[in-house]
N, C-alpha and C positions, 0 to 999 in steps of 0.2 A: 811668305806669307803668313801673319801669326794667324791661330785660330781665334774664331770668336770665344769671350766668355760664355758663362749658363745666364749672366747676366742682360744678354738678350741686346745689348747698345744694337741698335738699327744701322747703326752706319757700318759697321764692323760685323753685323753679318751679311749684309746685301755685298762689303766687300768680299765676304767667305765665299759666295756664290756667284761673282763676279769672277772670282778666280780659279774656281770649278768649271762652268762654265761649259770651255772647249768639248771635253771629256765625260760631261754629266751624264750623259744617258748612257754610253756602254760600261760608262763604273758601277753605276744603280742595275745593269740588267745582269753584270759580274758577281755583282756584290749580293743581289736575292735570287742566284742561281737560274733566271730567267722568270723569275715569278710575279716582277714586276707587271710585264705586259696582263696577267690575269685578275691582276686588283685593277688595273686602272679599266678594265673591261666589267668587272664587278661593280664597281662606282657608277657606271653609267645604267647599269643593270636596275640597281638599288632605286636611282634614281627616275627609271621610268621617265625619260623625256620622251617627247612627240613632235613632229616637225612641227616648225613654227614658233616654240616655246624659245622664251630668251632665259640665255644659259650664262650664269659666271664660274670661271673657271680662277680661283685666288690662287696665288701661290703660284702660278702655271708652268713657270721656269720656261726650257725651250717649245712649252705647248708639246708635246708628246701628249698628254692627257688632255689636252682640247682637242688634238683633234681624235681623237677615241670618241669624246662624248658627241663632238658633229656629227658622227656616223648613225647618228639618232636621227638626223634631218633638222633638229635644232640648230638655231643661231646662238653660239658659245663665243663668248669672251672671252681672251686669257686675260690675267692681269697679274705683276710682278710690280715687286719694287726693285728688282736687278736688273740692269741697264745690260749686263755680260749675258744674263740668262737670256733675256728678250732678242739680245742682238744675235745670237745660236738658234733662236727659234725663227727667224724670219723667213719667209719661202715655204713656211707650211700651207699656208693659205686659211689662215685663218686672224682675226683682229686680235692685235697685240697691243694694250695697253700698260702707260709705267705705274706705280698707283701703288699707295700705300693700304696695310690690311687695315692701319687704326682709323684713317679716312678716307673712304674709297669716294674716288671722284667718279660719283653716277648718284641720278637724283634718290628719292625716295621710291620703293615700289617699281622699281626697273626690270627686277627679273621675275620669271617665274620660277626658276630652280636655281640653288648658287652651292658650290662644293668647294672644299680643299684639301689636298691632296700631300701631306707629308710636309705640311708647312705650320701646322696651325703652332706646333712647338718651338716653332722657329721666330716666332711676335713677341715681342715687348710686353704685351698687353692680352691676354687673351681672351678675358671679358669682355674687352675692348670689341675687339677683332668679332668675334660671335655678334656683338651689338651692331655694328655695323653690317653683315651680313644679317642681320636680322632686317634692317634698316630698308636695303636697297630689296629686299625681296617682298613681291606681294603677299597680299591674305590668302594663307591657303598653299603656299608657297613650299618648295620642299627643301632642304638641308642634310648634304652628306657628308661626313668628315672622316675620309680614308687618311689613317694614321698607324704608328706603328702603337704596338698595345702590349698586354702582360700575356705571356704564352699563362692557358692557364693549366697545364700538366705540372707539377713541381720538377721532375725530374728533366724533364724538358726545357724548361725558365731556366734550370741553373746550365745546363747546353748554351743556349742560346746564347745567356750573359756573357758566358766562354768566349765567344765564338765574336761576338760586338766587342771588349774589352783586347782580346787577346789576338785574333786571328785576323778583324778587320782591321788595323792600323795596316796590318804587314800587306794585306793582299791590295789594298789603296797604296802601297808605294810600288807598287809594279803596275796597273792602273789608271792613277789618279792625277790630275795636272797640279793638284795640292792635297797631299797624302794629311798633311795635318787639320784640315777642316772636318775630316772624317772620324779624326779625334774626337772632335767637339760633338758632330752630330751623334756619336757613340755614344757621348754621356750624356747627350741630351733626350736621347730616347732612354736610357735606365733612368732618368729622371723623371720621366712622364709621368702622370697620372695612369690609375687603371682604368680599364673601360667603365666601373659604374662611378670612379669618382668625376671621369670627363662626360658623364652623361649628367651627372648633378650639377657642372659648370654652363653644359649647354642649358640648360632648362631656367638657370637662375638670369642665362643672358637674353630669356623673354620667349625660347621655341618650346613647342608642345608636341606632347607624343614622342616624346623622346626613347631612343631602341638603339641596341647595337647588334651585328653579327658580326661574329670573330672567323677568318680567314689565316687559314696555315697553322692552325693553333694556338690563334689568338695571338701570332706576331703582330700580325696587322687584325685592327678592328675597323668596322663599316659602321659611324655610328650615323643615326639617321633621326630628322625630325620637322615637324611641319612650323612655319611661320601661323 
């Protein structure tokens, strides 16, 4: 399967994720050296979810992140536009809904909190996705974006980028069902805006009190905001 280009054509990105769904969770754990579990846990903690709240987990993939969020006692809905990923997530005990981040299939002010983990950089229109998340969130509700970002120490940043562009493709040849897809993912990480730039884009989309927390030296950042 050819990998999606950085132009983010939705049908190509969806097909790419369909192609990696079978081994997606295993591959992510190998590539992150197991850190992905902690990133999901910290996303839940920053959202500060309470039992009874309604939560949207957008770009949920196989719903591993949704299960982590549901440990809070909140009612969490997994939404993704890759049917292959949703099929791989069946049986996890959480609601699974097929939907496009640019036109979410939910009414206004449906959710108390919304989150998207490692998916925002794959949408065709980041601003529209952020506005849609704001639309379906009640006034005073919370947003957390968990996404790869820019390591804050220059020397570490150099090592990290070397891993992304050289070592990552070699590792995925051994563990992934579609190694070419991970070349695209590495390139999309390198092209993604840094923490401050993403915070600005979140604010422009109508969110308030935007801030962020760096994880693992800035490899990942949790951006939080209020509706």
